[in-house]
N, C-alpha and C positions, 0 to 999 in steps of 0.2 A: 932370311928376310921374309917378313910377312907380306904376302901379296894382297891385292884388292879383293880377290875372291874370298879370302879368309875373313876380311873385315865385313864383307857383305853377309857371309854366313853367320858371323857372330851377331851382327845387328839384327838379322832376321830371327835368330834364336832368342835374343833378348826380348824382342817384341812379341814373339810367340809365347814365351814364358809369361810375360806380363798379361797377355790376352787370356791365357789359360788361368792365371791367378785371379783375374777379374771375374771371369765366368764362374770359377769354382766359388769365389767369395760371394758373388751375387746369389748363387744358388743356395749357399749356406745361410746367407742373410735373409733371403726370401722365405726359407723354411722357418726360421726363428720368428720373423715378423708375422708370418701367417699363423703360427701357433699362438702368438700373443694376441693378435686380432681375434682369433677364434675363441680364446679364453674370455676376452672382453665382451664379445658378442654373446657368449653363453651367460655371463654374469648379468648383462643388460636384459636378456630374455627372462632370466629368473626374476629380476626386479620387476619387469613388466607384468609377468604372470602374478606375482605377489600383489602388485598394485591393483590389477584387474580383479583379483579375488577379494581384496579389501573393499574396492569400490562396489563390487556386487553385494558384499555383506552390508555396506552402508545403504545401498538402494533397497535391499530387502528389509532392513530395519525401518527405513523411512516409509516404505509401503505398508509395513505392519502397523506403524504408528498412525498413518493416515487412515487405514481401515478401522483401527480402534476408535479414533476420534469420530469418524463418520457414523459408526455404530452407536457411540455414546453421546453424540452431539445434542440430541434432544434432551437427555438427562442433564447434561452440563449447563444447558441454557434455560432450562425450564423456569418460567416466571421472572427471569432477570429483568425484562422490560415489560412486565405485565401492565396493560393499560396505557402504555406509551405509544406514540406514533412517530414514524420515521419517513423522511423524504430523501430520495437518492438523486443526486445531481452528478452527471458525468461530464468530464472534460473530453475534447476531441481525442480519439485514439484510446479511450478507456477500454479495458478488457471486459468482454461480455461475461467471462467466467467469474470475475470479481463481483460484478453487479448481481448475477444470479445467486452466487454464494452468500452475499451479504443479505439479499432479500430473504433467502431461505433461513439464515441464522436469525434474523430479526423476527421472522414469523414464529420460529420455534421458541423464541424467548418471550412470546406473548404480545409482541408489538404489532401495530398495524402499519403497513407500508402505504402511505397516502398517494404516492405516485413517483414517477421517474422522469426527470427533466434532463435532456441532453444539450449541453452548450455546443454550438457549432463553431467551426473555424473562424467565422466572421466575428464572433464575440471577442476573439483574441487579436483582431486586426486593428492596429493603431495608426493606420494611414489616415490622411486628412479627410478624404471623402467619407469613409466609414465612421470616423469620430464625429463628424458633423451630423450625420444621419442618426447616430446613437444619441447624441446630445439632444436632438430634436424630439426623439421618442421619450427620453427621460423627462424633458420639460413638460411634454403633453401629459404623460402619466402622473407626474408629480402634481401638476395643476388640477387634474381630475380628482385626485384623492387628498388634496391639501397637504402634501408631504413636503417638508423643507429638505432639500438635497444637501448632503455634506460636501465639503470642498474636495475630499479625497486625500489619501495619504501621499500618493505619488502622482505628480502632474501628468506623467506619461499614461497612467491608467485611470485617471480621474473619472472619465465617463463610464468605464466598465464598473468602477466601484459604486458610482451612483446607480447604475442599472442593477447591480447586486443588492444595493440598499432597498430599492423599490421591490425587487423580486422577493427579498427576504420578508418584507412587510406582509406579503401575500401568502407565502408558503410556510412561514415559521412563526412560532409563538413560544413564550416562556411558560405559559400556563395552559391547563386543559380547558379553562373557561374561555369560550369563544368571544371575541370582541366584535360586536355587531357593526362597528365603524370600520373594521379592517377591510382592505380591498378584496374583491372577489378574485381568488387565485386564477380561475379560468379566464376571466376577462382581462386581467393584467398581463398574464403570460401570453395571451393571444397577440398583444401589441408587439412584443419582441419576436414572437414566432412569425408573424407576418413580415417582419423586417429581416428574417433569415438568421437571427441571432441564437435561436434555440428551437428545439422540438420537444414535444411531450410524448410520453409512452402511448402505445395504441389504446390502452385502457382509458386514456384521457388525463387531463391536468388534475392536480390535487383539488378535491372539492373543499377541503378544510385545511387549515395550517397544521403542521406537525411540530412536535416539541424537539425532535432530534433531526440532525442532518448528517448525511454521509456524502462526501465529495470523492469521486473515484477518478484517479489521475491516469494519464496516458501510460502505456506499457513501456515506452522507451523515453530517454531524455531528448528534449528538443534540440534542433541543430545548433542553435546559438548558446546552448548551455544556460548558466544561471541568469544571464541577462536577456534571455529570450522573452518576448512579450507574453507568451503563454504562461510562463512561470510567474511573471509579475502580476498578471491578471488573476491567477489562482490565489495569490496572497491577498489580493483585494477582495475577492469573493469570499475566501475563508474568513477574513476579518469581519466582514459584514454579517455573514451567517452566524459566526460565534456570538456576536452581539445581540442577535435576534432570537436565538434558540436557547434551550436548556443545556445543550451540548452539541458540538460539531466535531466531526472526525474526518480526516483525509486518509483514504485507503488506496493502496497500489499493489501490484503483483510482484512476485519475486524476481521476474526477468527485467532487470534494469530500473525498477521503480525507485530504488534508493542509491543508484550510482551517481557519481559526481555530475552535477548539472541537471539532475532530474527534478521533477516537481517536489517530491518528498524531501530530497536532499536540500533543496533551496528553502523549503518551508522550515525544516529543522534548524537551519542556520539563521533564521529570521526572528524578529520579535513576535511574529504571529504564532510561533510555536508555543508561546505561553498561554494562548487562548484556545487552541485546538489540539486534540490528540492526533497521532498518526500511526498507521499500521502498514508495514512494507511487504507483508507476505499474505495479503488478503485473497490470493488465488488458491490458498490451501485451506483445508478445514480448520487447522490450528489458527490461521490468521483470521478467518471468519468468526470463529469463536471469540478471538481476542477483540475484534471490532465491537461485538456486543458487550463483552466484559468491560472494555474501556468506556463505552457510553454509560453503562450501569455504574461504573466507578465514579464518573463525573457527576452523575445524578445523586450519588451518595455523598458528594462533597469533596472527592479527590481532585487534585489539580490535573490538568491535561499533561500527557506524557507521550513519549515516542516508544512504540512497541514493534517487535519484529526480529529479524535476523541479520540486518545489515545497518550498522551505525545507529542502532536503537538503544535506549536506556535499559530496556527489559524485554523479554520475550512476550510477556503478558502481565497484566496487573497482579501485584503481590501485596497483600493476600487477594485471592480471587474474590470478587464480589458475590454475595449471596442474596437471594430474594428477601425482600422485606415482608414479613408476615404481620398483618394487622390482626389484633385480637379484639373481637367484639365482646360486649358485656356478657352475652349469653355463654361465651366460651370461657369466661373467667370462673375458675373453680371456687365454690364457697367452702369455707372451713367446716369440716364435719364436727357436729357437737360431740363433746366428750362426756362420758358418764362415770361418775365416781361410785364405785361399789364399796359398800361397808364391809369391814372385815367380818368374816364368819358367815356371810350370806352365800347362798348357793348361786351358781350361774343360771 
């Protein structure tokens, strides 16, 4: 007869064997899992190293391209805007590097930068008190210069559009011939500057109107996206400037300027895009060259287009515009007289 002690020893032996099996199995499993994880880790490290090497190569290529364009910028832009004038208007939050780059590119192209105007956050404020004050300034300025104010495309930004209309009559023109009846830019702008709606560059307000306008957008998209008042005001300003100038362009930098809800993104999806060109990489030398080329293309009769690297129709105008060379009568070659020599005569 099997006693209780035998049962106890058997049960202990079974559990001991089970425990040993679990331990041995876990050790074996842990070793296999470790090797698998180690292999995966090595593969991921190799992929990361390859990606970093490729990224470094791309950065090197981009740096080389940027250096080349900086070296050749003057040659590429020479005389493209010879005799033209440009005014630069910035939105709140515009990048200084874009402004400086556009000014340099325009100068290299032979244009004169008449001035720089910075719209202030108050210009984008559509609250009741601000709108009432802006309306009052608009009516005063319009009355002083005999200007009939437009109704505005969007009731929400009607007063901003009227202000842009009045500002455009002072700082922009479609012809190089100055209109003696046009408002004095410095006097008109001072009315809005005193109200806190804009400031002018330290060098002063434009003394004469310009034929071309460049609007520089904020670096990032506004908080409320496409419906943000800043975006809607930009559309109103761009529309008025396009109507008063020979060509108007909206420029932004690569960091967020063309992302969803940004000023350039909203512009490109609106009807105003048929009236103005846009460049979304104007913080690079390539983009700054494109700004000038786009303006020159419009002056030559091309339609406005979107340029850049994010959601644009093209990187730059194709074919690239070239300077227009005027030939004076003195430069026209006269045909040389021909002499018929009789046969048999000596030279």
